[in-house]
C-alpha positions as CSV (number, residue, x, y, z in Angstrom):
1,M,43.6,192.6,106.9
2,T,44.6,193.9,103.5
3,N,46.0,197.5,103.2
4,E,42.7,198.5,101.5
5,E,40.7,197.1,104.4
6,I,42.9,198.9,106.9
7,L,42.5,202.2,105.0
8,A,38.7,201.7,104.9
9,Q,38.6,201.1,108.6
10,F,41.3,203.5,110.0
11,G,41.8,206.0,107.1
12,P,42.3,208.4,105.7
13,R,46.0,208.8,106.3
14,E,47.5,212.1,107.3
15,A,49.2,213.8,104.4
16,M,52.1,216.1,104.4
17,E,53.0,218.1,101.3
18,Y,56.5,219.1,100.2
19,D,58.1,220.3,97.0
20,V,60.5,217.3,96.9
21,V,60.2,214.0,98.8
22,I,63.4,211.8,98.9
23,I,63.3,208.2,99.8
24,G,66.6,207.0,101.4
25,G,69.0,208.9,103.7
26,G,72.2,207.6,102.0
27,P,74.8,209.6,100.1
28,G,72.6,210.0,97.0
29,G,69.4,211.1,98.8
30,L,71.2,213.4,101.2
31,S,73.3,215.0,98.5
32,A,70.1,215.7,96.5
33,A,68.5,217.3,99.6
34,I,71.6,219.5,100.2
35,R,71.8,220.5,96.6
36,I,68.2,221.5,96.4
37,K,68.5,223.7,99.5
38,Q,71.7,225.3,98.1
39,L,70.1,226.1,94.8
40,A,66.9,227.4,96.4
41,A,69.0,229.7,98.6
42,E,71.0,231.0,95.6
43,A,67.7,231.8,93.9
44,G,66.1,233.3,96.9
45,K,63.3,230.7,96.8
46,E,61.9,228.4,99.4
47,V,61.9,224.8,98.3
48,S,60.7,222.3,101.0
49,V,62.5,218.9,101.2
50,V,61.9,215.8,103.3
51,V,64.1,212.7,103.5
52,L,62.6,209.4,104.6
53,E,65.1,206.9,106.1
54,K,64.0,203.4,107.2
55,G,66.9,203.0,109.6
56,S,66.8,204.2,113.1
57,E,69.1,207.0,112.1
58,P,70.9,208.1,108.9
59,G,73.8,205.6,108.5
60,A,72.2,202.8,110.6
61,H,71.6,200.6,107.5
62,I,74.4,201.9,105.2
63,L,77.2,199.5,104.3
64,S,80.2,199.9,102.0
65,G,83.9,199.0,102.0
66,A,84.7,201.9,101.6
67,I,87.1,203.9,99.6
68,M,85.7,207.2,98.7
69,D,86.5,209.4,95.7
70,P,85.9,212.9,97.0
71,R,85.2,214.4,93.5
72,A,81.4,214.8,94.0
73,L,81.9,216.0,97.6
74,N,84.3,218.6,96.3
75,E,81.5,219.9,94.1
76,L,78.8,219.7,96.7
77,L,80.6,221.1,99.7
78,P,84.0,222.4,98.7
79,N,84.8,223.4,102.3
80,W,84.1,219.9,103.6
81,K,87.4,219.8,105.5
82,E,86.5,222.9,107.5
83,L,83.0,221.5,108.1
84,G,84.5,218.4,109.7
85,A,83.7,215.7,107.2
86,P,85.0,212.3,108.5
87,L,87.4,211.7,105.6
88,N,90.4,211.3,107.9
89,Q,92.5,208.6,106.2
90,P,93.9,209.1,102.8
91,V,95.0,206.1,100.8
92,T,98.7,205.6,101.1
93,D,99.4,202.5,99.0
94,D,97.5,200.1,96.7
95,A,98.0,196.4,96.4
96,M,96.2,194.3,93.8
97,C,96.9,190.6,94.6
98,F,96.0,187.2,93.0
99,F,95.7,184.5,95.6
100,S,96.3,180.8,95.4
101,E,95.4,178.8,98.5
102,R,98.8,179.5,100.2
103,K,100.5,182.2,98.1
104,S,99.9,185.7,96.8
105,Y,101.1,187.4,93.7
106,R,101.0,191.2,93.7
107,T,100.7,193.2,90.5
108,P,103.4,195.9,90.3
109,N,101.8,199.3,91.0
110,F,103.1,200.7,87.7
111,L,101.0,198.1,85.9
112,L,97.8,199.0,87.7
113,P,95.2,200.6,85.3
114,E,93.6,203.9,86.3
115,C,90.5,202.3,87.6
116,S,92.6,200.4,90.2
117,Q,94.5,203.4,91.5
118,N,93.4,205.1,94.6
119,H,95.7,208.1,95.0
120,G,93.7,211.0,96.3
121,N,90.9,208.8,97.7
122,F,90.0,208.2,101.3
123,V,89.3,205.1,103.4
124,V,86.1,205.9,105.3
125,S,83.3,204.6,107.4
126,L,80.3,205.4,105.1
127,G,78.0,205.3,108.1
128,N,80.0,208.2,109.6
129,V,80.0,210.1,106.3
130,V,76.2,209.7,106.0
131,R,75.7,210.9,109.6
132,W,77.8,214.0,108.8
133,L,75.9,214.6,105.5
134,A,72.6,214.4,107.4
135,Q,73.9,217.1,109.8
136,Q,74.7,219.3,106.9
137,A,71.3,218.8,105.3
138,E,69.4,219.5,108.5
139,G,71.5,222.7,108.9
140,L,70.2,223.9,105.6
141,G,66.6,223.2,106.6
142,V,66.0,219.7,105.3
143,E,63.5,217.6,107.3
144,I,64.8,214.1,107.9
145,F,62.4,211.4,109.3
146,P,64.4,208.4,110.5
147,G,62.6,205.2,111.4
148,F,60.0,205.7,108.7
149,A,60.0,203.2,105.9
150,A,58.4,204.2,102.6
151,A,56.2,201.2,101.9
152,E,54.0,202.3,98.9
153,V,54.2,204.5,95.9
154,L,51.2,206.8,95.5
155,F,50.0,207.8,92.0
156,N,47.9,210.7,90.6
157,D,44.9,209.9,88.4
158,D,47.1,210.4,85.3
159,G,49.5,207.8,86.5
160,S,52.3,210.1,87.6
161,V,54.0,209.6,91.0
162,K,52.6,211.9,93.7
163,G,54.5,210.6,96.6
164,V,54.8,207.7,99.0
165,A,53.0,206.3,102.1
166,T,55.0,205.0,105.1
167,G,54.2,201.6,106.4
168,N,51.6,200.9,109.1
169,M,53.0,200.3,112.6
170,G,51.7,197.9,115.1
171,I,50.4,195.2,112.8
172,G,50.6,191.7,114.4
173,K,51.9,188.5,112.9
174,D,48.3,187.6,112.1
175,G,48.0,190.7,109.9
176,E,45.6,192.4,112.2
177,P,46.1,195.8,113.8
178,G,47.2,195.5,117.4
179,E,46.7,197.8,120.4
180,N,49.6,200.0,119.4
181,F,48.5,200.3,115.8
182,Q,49.3,203.5,113.9
183,I,48.3,204.0,110.3
184,G,51.0,205.2,107.9
185,M,51.2,208.7,106.6
186,E,51.4,210.1,103.1
187,L,54.3,212.3,102.0
188,L,53.3,214.1,98.8
189,G,55.7,216.0,96.5
190,K,55.8,217.7,93.3
191,Y,58.7,215.3,92.6
192,T,59.8,212.2,94.4
193,L,63.4,211.0,94.3
194,F,64.1,207.4,95.0
195,A,67.5,206.7,96.6
196,E,67.0,203.4,98.4
197,G,70.3,201.7,97.4
198,A,70.8,198.5,95.4
199,R,67.6,196.6,94.6
200,G,65.4,199.2,96.2
201,H,61.9,197.9,97.1
202,L,60.0,200.8,95.5
203,G,62.6,201.4,92.8
204,K,62.1,197.8,91.6
205,Q,58.3,198.4,91.4
206,L,58.8,201.6,89.4
207,I,61.2,200.0,87.0
208,A,58.6,197.4,86.3
209,K,55.6,199.7,86.1
210,F,57.2,202.2,83.7
211,A,59.3,199.6,81.8
212,L,62.4,201.7,82.6
213,D,64.7,198.8,81.8
214,A,63.3,198.1,78.3
215,G,66.2,197.6,75.9
216,K,68.8,197.5,78.7
217,D,71.0,194.6,79.8
218,P,69.7,192.8,82.8
219,Q,71.0,194.3,86.0
220,T,73.7,192.1,87.8
221,Y,74.5,192.1,91.4
222,G,77.1,191.0,94.0
223,I,76.7,190.3,97.7
224,G,79.3,192.2,99.8
225,I,80.0,190.8,103.3
226,K,82.1,193.0,105.6
227,E,83.7,192.9,109.0
228,L,85.4,195.6,111.0
229,W,88.4,194.7,113.1
230,E,90.7,196.4,115.6
231,V,94.3,195.1,115.4
232,D,97.6,195.6,117.1
233,P,99.4,198.8,116.0
234,A,102.3,196.7,114.8
235,R,100.0,195.1,112.2
236,H,98.3,198.3,111.1
237,Q,99.4,200.4,108.1
238,P,97.2,203.5,107.9
239,G,95.9,204.1,104.4
240,F,97.0,200.7,103.0
241,V,94.4,199.1,100.7
242,L,94.5,195.6,99.4
243,H,92.3,194.0,96.8
244,S,92.4,190.3,96.0
245,A,91.1,187.9,93.4
246,G,91.3,184.2,93.0
247,W,91.2,181.8,95.9
248,P,88.9,180.7,97.5
249,M,86.7,181.3,94.4
250,E,86.7,178.9,91.5
251,N,87.9,180.4,88.3
252,D,84.4,180.4,86.8
253,T,82.9,182.4,89.7
254,Y,83.1,186.2,89.8
255,G,84.3,187.6,93.1
256,G,87.0,189.4,95.0
257,A,88.0,190.7,98.4
258,F,89.3,193.8,100.1
259,L,91.2,194.8,103.2
260,Y,91.3,198.6,104.0
261,H,93.3,200.2,106.8
262,L,91.4,203.0,108.4
263,E,92.6,205.3,111.2
264,D,92.8,204.2,114.9
265,N,94.1,200.7,114.2
266,K,90.9,199.7,112.5
267,I,90.8,197.4,109.5
268,A,87.8,196.9,107.2
269,M,87.7,193.6,105.3
270,G,85.2,192.1,103.1
271,F,84.3,189.7,100.3
272,I,82.2,190.2,97.2
273,T,80.5,187.3,95.5
274,G,78.9,187.9,92.1
275,L,75.3,186.7,92.3
276,G,75.5,185.2,88.9
277,Y,77.3,182.1,90.3
278,S,76.0,178.7,89.1
279,N,76.8,176.3,91.9
280,P,73.9,176.3,94.4
281,Y,76.2,174.8,97.1
282,L,78.2,178.0,97.2
283,S,77.9,180.1,100.3
284,P,79.2,183.7,100.1
285,F,79.4,183.9,103.9
286,E,81.6,180.8,104.1
287,E,83.8,181.9,101.2
288,F,84.5,185.1,103.1
289,Q,85.4,183.1,106.3
290,R,87.7,180.9,104.2
291,W,89.4,183.9,102.6
292,K,90.4,185.2,106.1
293,T,92.5,182.0,106.6
294,H,94.8,182.9,103.7
295,P,98.3,183.6,105.2
296,N,98.4,187.2,103.9
297,I,95.1,188.0,105.7
298,R,95.5,185.8,108.8
299,W,98.8,187.7,109.5
300,Y,96.8,190.8,110.4
301,L,94.5,189.0,112.8
302,E,97.1,186.9,114.7
303,G,100.3,187.7,116.6
304,E,99.7,186.7,120.2
305,E,102.7,184.4,120.1
306,Q,104.8,187.5,119.3
307,G,103.3,189.3,122.2
308,L,100.9,191.4,120.1
309,K,97.4,192.5,121.2
310,P,94.7,190.0,120.1
311,A,92.7,191.3,117.1
312,K,89.1,192.0,117.9
313,R,86.1,191.8,115.6
314,L,83.9,194.9,116.1
315,A,81.1,194.7,113.5
316,Y,79.6,192.6,110.8
317,G,77.2,193.3,108.0
318,A,76.1,192.5,104.4
319,R,74.6,194.3,101.5
320,A,74.0,193.7,97.8
321,I,75.7,195.9,95.3
322,T,74.8,196.7,91.7
323,A,77.4,195.7,89.2
324,G,75.9,196.0,85.7
325,G,77.2,199.5,85.1
326,L,76.2,201.8,82.2
327,L,74.7,199.1,80.1
328,S,72.3,198.0,82.8
329,L,71.1,201.5,83.8
330,P,67.4,201.8,83.4
331,K,65.8,205.0,82.3
332,T,66.1,207.2,85.4
333,V,63.1,209.4,85.1
334,F,59.3,208.8,85.0
335,P,56.3,211.2,85.5
336,G,56.7,212.6,89.0
337,G,60.1,211.3,90.0
338,A,63.5,209.8,89.4
339,L,66.0,207.1,90.5
340,V,69.4,208.1,91.8
341,G,72.4,206.3,93.1
342,C,72.4,202.5,93.4
343,D,68.6,202.4,93.1
344,A,69.3,202.8,89.4
345,G,72.7,201.1,89.5
346,F,75.4,203.8,89.1
347,L,78.2,201.9,90.9
348,N,81.4,201.7,89.0
349,V,82.3,198.0,89.4
350,S,85.7,198.3,87.9
351,R,86.7,200.9,90.6
352,I,84.6,199.2,93.3
353,K,83.2,202.6,94.1
354,G,79.7,204.0,94.2
355,I,79.6,206.8,96.8
356,H,80.8,209.5,94.5
357,A,78.4,208.2,91.8
358,A,75.4,208.3,94.2
359,M,76.3,211.8,95.3
360,K,76.7,213.1,91.8
361,T,73.4,211.6,90.5
362,G,71.6,213.0,93.5
363,M,73.0,216.4,92.7
364,L,72.0,216.2,89.1
365,A,68.5,215.1,89.9
366,A,68.3,217.9,92.5
367,E,69.3,220.5,89.9
368,A,66.6,219.2,87.5
369,A,64.0,219.3,90.2
370,V,64.7,222.8,91.3
371,Q,64.7,224.0,87.7
372,A,61.3,222.4,87.2
373,I,59.8,223.7,90.4
374,T,60.9,227.3,89.9
375,A,59.4,227.1,86.4
376,G,56.0,226.1,88.0
377,R,56.1,222.5,86.8
378,Q,55.2,219.4,88.8
379,H,54.7,215.6,88.3
380,D,56.2,215.5,84.8
381,E,59.5,213.9,83.7
382,L,62.7,215.6,84.9
383,T,64.4,215.1,81.5
384,A,67.1,217.6,82.3
385,Y,68.5,215.0,84.8
386,P,69.5,212.2,82.3
387,Q,70.6,214.8,79.8
388,A,73.0,216.3,82.4
389,F,74.2,212.8,83.3
390,D,75.0,212.0,79.7
391,E,77.2,215.1,79.6
392,S,78.9,214.6,83.0
393,W,82.2,213.2,84.1
394,L,80.4,210.3,85.7
395,H,79.0,209.1,82.4
396,A,82.5,209.3,80.8
397,E,83.9,207.3,83.8
398,L,81.2,204.6,83.6
399,N,81.6,204.4,79.8
400,K,85.2,203.4,80.2
401,S,84.3,200.4,82.3
402,R,81.1,199.4,80.5
403,N,82.5,196.0,79.4
404,F,84.2,195.2,82.7
405,K,81.7,192.6,84.1
406,F,81.1,191.0,80.8
407,W,84.5,189.4,80.5
408,F,84.0,187.3,83.7
409,K,81.6,185.0,81.8
410,W,84.8,183.3,80.6
411,G,86.4,183.1,84.1
412,L,88.9,185.0,86.1
413,I,91.9,184.4,83.9
414,V,90.3,185.6,80.7
415,A,88.6,188.5,82.5
416,T,91.9,189.6,84.0
417,L,93.7,189.6,80.7
418,A,90.8,191.2,78.8
419,N,90.2,193.9,81.4
420,G,93.9,194.5,81.7
421,F,94.1,195.1,77.9
422,E,91.0,197.3,77.8
423,Q,91.7,199.3,81.0
424,F,95.5,199.6,80.9
425,G,96.3,199.2,77.2
426,L,93.3,201.1,75.7
427,R,92.5,203.3,78.7
428,G,88.9,202.1,78.6
429,R,88.4,203.2,75.0
430,M,87.6,199.8,73.4
431,P,85.5,200.5,70.3
432,W,83.2,197.5,71.0
433,T,80.4,197.3,73.5
434,L,79.6,193.8,74.8
435,H,76.2,192.8,76.2
436,R,74.8,190.3,78.7
437,N,71.3,188.7,78.3
438,K,70.5,186.9,81.5
439,P,69.7,188.0,85.1
440,D,71.8,186.5,87.9
441,H,69.2,183.9,89.1
442,A,69.1,182.4,85.6
443,Y,72.7,181.2,85.8
444,L,72.0,178.6,88.5
445,K,72.5,175.0,87.7
446,P,70.7,172.1,89.4
447,A,72.5,170.7,92.4
448,S,72.7,167.3,90.6
449,E,75.1,168.9,88.1
450,C,77.3,170.6,90.7
451,K,79.9,169.5,93.2
452,P,79.0,170.1,96.9
453,I,81.4,172.4,98.8
454,V,82.5,171.4,102.2
455,Y,83.4,174.4,104.3
456,P,85.5,174.1,107.5
457,K,84.0,174.7,110.9
458,P,84.6,178.2,112.3
459,D,87.4,178.5,114.9
460,G,85.8,181.4,116.8
461,K,88.9,183.5,116.5
462,I,89.3,184.3,112.8
463,T,86.3,182.5,111.3
464,F,82.8,182.6,112.7
465,D,79.2,181.4,112.2
466,R,76.3,183.5,111.0
467,L,74.4,183.8,114.3
468,G,77.5,184.9,116.2
469,S,78.2,187.4,113.5
470,L,74.6,188.8,113.6
471,F,75.1,189.7,117.3
472,I,77.6,192.4,116.3
473,S,75.4,193.7,113.5
474,N,73.0,194.9,116.2
475,V,70.1,193.7,114.1
476,N,66.7,194.1,115.7
477,H,63.1,193.8,114.5
478,E,59.8,194.1,116.3
479,E,59.1,190.4,116.8
480,N,55.3,190.7,116.5
481,Q,55.0,191.9,113.0
482,P,54.3,190.1,109.7
483,A,57.4,188.6,108.0
484,H,58.8,191.1,105.6
485,L,60.2,188.3,103.5
486,T,57.2,187.1,101.5
487,L,56.6,184.2,99.2
488,K,54.5,184.3,96.1
489,D,53.9,180.6,96.3
490,A,54.6,178.8,99.6
491,S,55.2,175.4,97.9
492,V,58.1,176.6,95.8
493,P,60.9,176.5,98.5
494,V,60.4,172.7,99.1
495,N,59.2,171.6,95.7
496,V,61.7,173.6,93.6
497,N,64.5,175.1,95.7
498,L,65.1,172.1,98.0
499,A,64.4,169.4,95.4
500,R,66.3,171.0,92.5
501,Y,68.8,173.3,94.1
502,A,69.5,171.6,97.4
503,G,67.9,174.5,99.4
504,L,70.2,177.2,98.3
505,E,68.5,180.0,100.3
506,A,70.0,178.4,103.5
507,R,73.5,179.2,102.0
508,Y,73.2,182.4,100.1
509,C,71.6,184.3,103.0
510,P,74.4,185.8,105.2
511,A,72.1,186.2,108.2
512,G,70.6,182.7,108.7
513,V,67.1,183.9,107.8
514,Y,66.2,180.7,105.8
515,E,66.5,177.2,107.1
516,F,64.8,173.9,106.1
517,V,63.3,172.1,109.1
518,K,61.1,169.0,109.6
519,S,57.3,169.4,110.2
520,D,55.6,167.3,112.8
521,D,54.7,164.8,110.1
522,G,58.3,164.5,109.0
523,S,57.9,166.6,105.8
524,D,60.3,169.4,104.9
525,K,59.3,173.0,105.3
526,L,61.1,176.4,105.0
527,Q,61.4,178.3,108.2
528,I,61.9,182.1,107.7
529,N,63.6,183.8,110.6
530,A,62.8,187.3,109.5
531,A,64.1,188.9,112.7
532,N,67.6,188.0,111.5
533,C,67.4,190.0,108.3
534,V,70.1,192.6,107.6
535,H,68.3,193.9,104.6
536,C,71.0,192.8,102.1
537,K,68.4,191.9,99.4
538,T,70.3,188.8,98.3
539,C,67.2,186.6,98.5
540,D,65.1,189.0,96.4
541,I,67.8,188.8,93.7
542,K,69.1,185.2,93.7
543,D,65.9,183.1,94.3
544,P,65.8,181.0,91.2
545,T,62.0,181.4,90.5
546,Q,61.9,184.9,91.9
547,N,59.4,183.7,94.4
548,I,60.8,185.6,97.4
549,V,59.8,189.2,97.6
550,W,61.5,191.6,100.1
551,V,59.0,194.2,101.4
552,T,59.6,196.9,104.1
553,P,59.4,195.9,107.7
554,E,58.4,198.4,110.3
555,G,60.5,201.5,110.2
556,G,63.6,201.4,112.4
557,G,64.0,197.7,112.2
558,G,67.0,196.0,110.8
559,P,70.7,196.3,111.5
560,N,72.3,199.2,113.4
561,Y,75.8,199.4,112.1
562,A,78.5,201.1,114.1
563,G,81.6,202.3,112.4
564,M,80.7,200.6,109.1
């Protein structure tokens, strides 16, 4: 049944009205909610706020490295230490290294540009930070609905956004309502803030509907794959952070890796692959596994021969990140709402940081919304939000790194020299602005023009396969529901992707969702294992014909990250 048919038979949906509806319980959405309540209390007003979070709890789906710049948190909750914020491990040392297959070359710390320095920052579990922010929000009276996925944007007759509808529950694989069917509900607001993270499902639709990206550079993305390990104390250096570039990536492929030492003998490590890569044989997951075999990384995970405790892999996950920066930012406001955080693309790729940016933009959007509501306005454009951003420290920070990603079109060596000159020599004040003109999927070359990449088999100790990794992501979906990974044209995967690009979706997906199998008649077909999906959005970004569309599954489904 179509959604219209379901509404005709089971509707109308129950509607709940709020002053502000926020989609996404990450750092941007929760900071917006907290700031709204703070401002309302200061003015002696009552402003109602609800946060919809598709994960089973705030933090269940969030994934980041993560090094956190506390600047926005200092503004939002200056007494965060007294409130017990889980920022427990300050950065103690920075290492920026360039890897060859067997060796490492460390940049002297005195040559590191400001964007690569982490003094005053903290190594955190973003999931724990988000859970703590949710507690602060609820303490101020914010309503948080976990397990409810916003599936549809609702519009007023004049075209302005009036809220969202959550997805229907209990729809079977055949698209028909089952015995446990529950129709979704409507959350209506004077303003709706979208804070879904990178490549947000609804944010993508809003950008298209209102042409918010007109005149902007195409957004560019990376896929970040992360593991959390527990290591022997002898191999643990609390607060030490390492970033690497080079091997195993080819010079013409954007990417890099990180290794962060948290507290309690935990190490977070991960690999970021720019989704503008051209070789369809490349596998971001396999590149990460290869990277861990470098002597400088393997050292942390071995040591049994020296009598050390075996390292243990605790968690695994993946998520797309925005990397276009200031030049790819869409217009952030439209009638009735706004985009905040990575839903718009505020991550600072030169610093590899987006938490502080998401929080700051959430706060700025909140201030504009409260100002409008107390003035009796609703469903118009919150123009005060982009104006405040243009005057903020965040805009100044992003402006310094506006050219950072552009240089990589000429490879790692040129990019390193050019960014070194711009960021260290000119302090980010280059007088020229450089632009990109193609989205990531447009950079793919046919498989016939590329060299296949043979990846080593996993050893089960340091390197692993996808399905074994999924087990520790705690991913779970209701099996009897329609696949939330949809195809505009079911013939494209075989006729185009398999024939021209060697079936690249089987390699770019870090969760084994896509695999080509043989039908009973011997023909090829694409099998979609939607239950494996960790909601990284890579397929929605990298599919060469943009034929794959990620839509929301039932609320609560997906990964359930612990300590990530």
